[in-house]
N, C-alpha and C positions, 0 to 999 in steps of 0.2 A: 504493500500500500504506500509505503514511503516513496517508492519510485514514481508512482502516479502523481503524488503531491507535487513532485518536482516538475512534472509536465503540465501542471495547471497554471496558466497565466493569461492575462488579458491582452498583453501586447508583447511582441518580440522585437527588440530593437538591435540592429547590427551597428556596432561602433567600431571604427578602425583607429588604430594607433599608428601615427606616422612620424617621421623625423629621422635624423641621422642615426647611424649605428652607434651604440654605446651611450645613448642619452638616458637609458633606463626604462625603455618601453616595456620590456618583458617583466621587469620588477614592479612596475606600476600595475601591470595586469595581474601578477601573482599576489601582490599586496591587496588589491581590491577583491579578487575572486577567492583567494585562499588564505589571506592574511599571512603570506610568506614573503621572505626576502632572501635572495641568494647572492652573496658577495661574489661567488665564483661563476655567476651567470655567464654563459657563453653566448656568442652572437647567434641570433635566431637564423636558422636556415630555412628559407621558404616562408611558410605561413603557419601559425598555430592560433587557436582561439580557446577561450574559456568562457563560462557563463556564470551569471549570478542573478538571482531574482531579488527585487526590492519592492517595497510598497510605495506607490505614489497616489495620493488622493483615494485611498482605500482600494486601489486596483493593483494587481500584480504585474510588474514590468520585468520581463526577463531580458537581461542585457547579454548579448552575444558579442564579446569583445575580441576583435581580431588584431593580432600582432604580426607585423611584417618585418622582414629583414631590411635594415636600412641600407645595406650595401648595394652599390650600383649594379653588381652583376645579377642581382635578383630582381631588377626593376621590371623585367618583361612580364612578370606575373601580376603587376600591380593594377592594371586596368580592370581585370576580373575581380581583384581584391576589393575595389571600391564599389562594385555593383551591389545595389540594395542597401548600402550604408546610409543611415539617417543621421549619424553623428561622427565626428572625428576629433581626436585629441592630437594636436600637432605639438610634439614634444621636443624641447631643446635642453641642453645642459647649461645651467647658469654659470658654470665655471669654464665653459669652452665657448668663446665668442663665435667661432666659426659655425657651430651647430645652430646658433641663433641667426647668423647671417643667412644660412641655408633655409631658414623657415620660409623665406619669401618664395624660394623655388618650390618647396613642398606645397605651399599654399596655391601656387599656380597649377601644380600638378593636380591638386585636389579639385580646383575649379574646372580643370579640363576634363577630368574623368568621372567625378562624383556627381550625384544629383544636385541640381541647382539649389534646392532647398536644404541641403545638409547643414546641420548645426555644428559649428566649429569652435573649439576652445584651444587657445594657445597656452601651453603648459611649460613653465620653467621648472624643470625637475632638478633634484639634488640641492634643494634649498638649505640642506644641512651643511653644505660646503661654503658657509658665509665668508670665511677667511680667504677663499679662492675666487670669490665672485668676480666674473668678467662682464656680466650683462646687468646693468642697472635696472631695477624693477620698473622705475618710471618710464624708461626707454621702451621696454617690452610692452608695458601697458599702453603706451601711446601708439606703438606699432599695431597692437591688437585693435585699438579704437579706430585707427585710420582704416583698417581692413574689415571693420564690422564684425569682429569675432570677440568672444569673451576671453578672459585671461585669469590665470591663477598660477601661483608658485607652489610646488609640492616637494615632498621628500618621500620616496618609496622606502628609504632606509629607516627613517624614524616615524613614518606614517603621516607626517604633516600634510593635511589637505587632500590626501589621496581619495578618501571617502567623499569628501566635499566636492571635489572636482567631478567625479563620476556621477554623484547624485545630482549635482547642478545641471549637468548636460542632459541626463536622463529625464529630469523633471521638465526641463525646457522642451525637449522633444515630445514628451507626453502631452504637455500643454498645447503644442502646435497640432499634434495629430488628433487629440480629442476635440479640439476646436474645429478641425476640418471634418471630423466624423459627425459632430453635432450639426454643422451647416449642411452636410450631405443628407443627414436624416431629415432635417427640416425641409430640404428640397423635395425629398421623396414623399414626405408626409403631406406637404402643402401641394406638391405637384399634381399627382393623380386626382386627389379629391377636388381641387379647384378646377381641374379640367373636366371632371365628371359632371359637375353641376351644369355648366353651360351646355354640354353635349346632350344631356338628358332632357333638360327643361327648355332652355331658351331656343335652341335651334329649331325645335319642332314648331314653336309658335312662329318664328321668323320665316321658316320655309313655307308654312301654310299662307302666311301673309304675302310672302314674295310671289308664290305661285298664283295666288288670287290676283295680285296686282298685275302680274305678267299676263295672265289669261285675259283679264279685262282689257289689257292693252292689246 
């Protein structure tokens, strides 16, 4: 029975983790889904994913979080990787400025391959490395603002903001999707019934009047 419980959810959201190799994407994934951190974490080869269910507005949201290899040689798989994704965490390492500079390229790739409505969060990971900080928080925040994406700094090592980052993006996606679903429901509820009334009642009167007028003409 426990197995079935895991399969019960109202929404399934695919979230992708992108960014340079070594920025801590795999550890963000394992910290959020299993509350684990591995210092010996090796580079991801290809693609892996893990899931975790959370509650948002009394509904169960199952997050399917995909982790990709940041290395160039695996880039060929990425267009399929983005398919169906409703959210993306674009991760850089606050202690390595180059990983932050490359965020712009990752953002472009995301815009090229992913759904136009994808919800994006820029994540400055390894915030525990304050003494090695190479990317000022304000600079990254303003870059995020300019590009219309949200922003957060996290540490997979000491858990800072990892939960918050994922919950924030999942809640935002849930809000957008349920708003869309409600407006679609309103369309279907209003649609047929408002069409039914004129078809059943008014046209019959109109056509009889019309045919009468036309005959008399």
